[in-house]
N, C-alpha and C positions, 0 to 999 in steps of 0.2 A: 601423283604430286598430294605431296601431303594439308600444302598448301588449301587447293580446292576439292581434297575426299574430306580432311580429318581426318585420317588414318594410317598409319606410323605404320611397318609391319616390325620386327624387335628382329632382331639376326638370331636368340632364340629361335622362336617363330619360324623363320626361312631357315634355320639349323634341321629344326626337327622336320620340313617337308622337301630335304634331303632328297633322301629315297625313292621319292614322286618318280618314275621318269619322266610322267610326260611335262613335267615341271624342266623347259629349259634353256632358265637364265633367270635373271633381273635384272631391270630396268628400272635406275635409281630417278628418280625426280626430287631428295629434299633440298637440295646444293650444300648437302654438309657430308663434305672431302674425308674428314672423320667415320663419320659411319660411312660410307660409301666405299673405306677403304679393311672395314669391318669384312663389310658382305665380299670382299675380293677374297675374303680370311675363307670363306664356304668353295672356294675353287677347290680347295684339297678334298674335301668332300667331294663337289661335283665335279673334274677336269672339264667334260665336256660342254659345261655352263656357260653360256654365253651373258657379261657385263656391259650394260648398259648403261651411260647419263645419260639426264634430260636436259637438265638447265647447260649449251651453248661454249656459254665461256668456261666449264669446266672439259669443256670435251677433250682437248691438250693432257691437258692433268690428267683426268681416268686411263686415256690411253698409259702415260706414264706409269704407271698405277700398275697396268698389265690391264689394259680394259680393254673391249674391244668395239664400240665406237659410244655413239649418240642415236635415239632420239627426240634429235631435236627441230625443234618448230621454223626456227628462223633456215633448215633447207627446202621449207615451201617457196622461200622468197627468191633462196642464193647455193640454191645445189650445188655450184661451181669453187662454191668457197666452205661449203664444206668437202668434200672432195678433196679437195685442197687442201686445207685442214690434216684430214685424214691419212690424208698424201702424210705430208710433213710431218706429224705425229711418229709415224708410225719406223719412218726414215730416220728417224732423230738429229728431225732438222732444226736447230735451233732459232738460227736465223731468220726461216721460214715459218717456219711459228711464230714466233714473236710480229712477225708483220701480221701472217691470220689472226693471231688470238688479239691485235687492236683494232681488226678488223669489224671481226666476232662482241667484239668487245663495247664499237659504236654501234653497231646494231641492234644492241642491245634495251642503247638508250629508247629503244620503241617500249617496252617493258615498262620502264617509270612513266610513264604517261597514263593518268589514272587514278584510282583510288580505293581500291578494293584488286582481290589477288588473278579480277574475271579480267583482268589489264590486260595480261599477257595474252590469251584469245585475242583479246580488240584493237590490241597493238600491233598481232598482228594479220586479221582480218582484214584489220584498216591500209594495213602495209599490199597484201596481195592488191584490193583493192586501188590503190596509188598505182600500180607499176602494173595492173588494165589484166592480173588475173582470175579476181574476179568480183561483185559486190561485199559489199561490206553488212550485208544482212548477220543479222544472228536470229535463232529461237530464243524464243522468253524462254529463263527471266532474260536475257542481254540484253543491253540498242548497241548502237554500232555508237563509235565514238561520237564527241557535237562539235564542231567544227571548226574549237578553236583548236577543240586535242586532237580533229585530221590534220590542220595547219602546222601545228606541230610534231605531228610526223611527217608531215613533207620536210619540215625541215630539216630535219636526219634523214630522209635521203635525197636532196639534194647536198644537204655534208657526203655522207658518201657517195654519192655518185660525184662530186666534184671533186672528192683525196682518189675515188681510185673508179676507172670504167668498170674494170673486170669482174670488182664487187655486185656492178647492179647489172652483172650477166644471168637473168629470166631460166638460160637452158645451161640441160650439164653441156 
């Protein structure tokens, strides 16, 4: 995840690693679909590789480009939403994909709270806590959200819940 690690793997670097049998695929969290498309071009060298996307709002687009799925933080919160989204994308159901995309984008509002790249981790942990899945304690150097930020996350969850009860199911 380049925003957190400050490491960006060049396509040429990954191309040179394509001969390594132990490398089984690529997970991209750059949030750059042009870069992801270039990565997917490596499929010609390694048809056995899996191509996964990190940013959950790009899941449907990734699959339409030939990707295999995602490693999405929101799946920890609402697994059914992401299973349904994957199924709709794979079956090329544009209406259902569009409906689910809007839900994922609404959920993504939790990641806009805070000022640092840690907002993704904090948003996920805070939401999980509000859903009763775990505590929002985090190891240093991270701290849980302040009460006002927690209230903002709770408001997003309330809005999601009022728009659709199926989105807030925490069980697949």
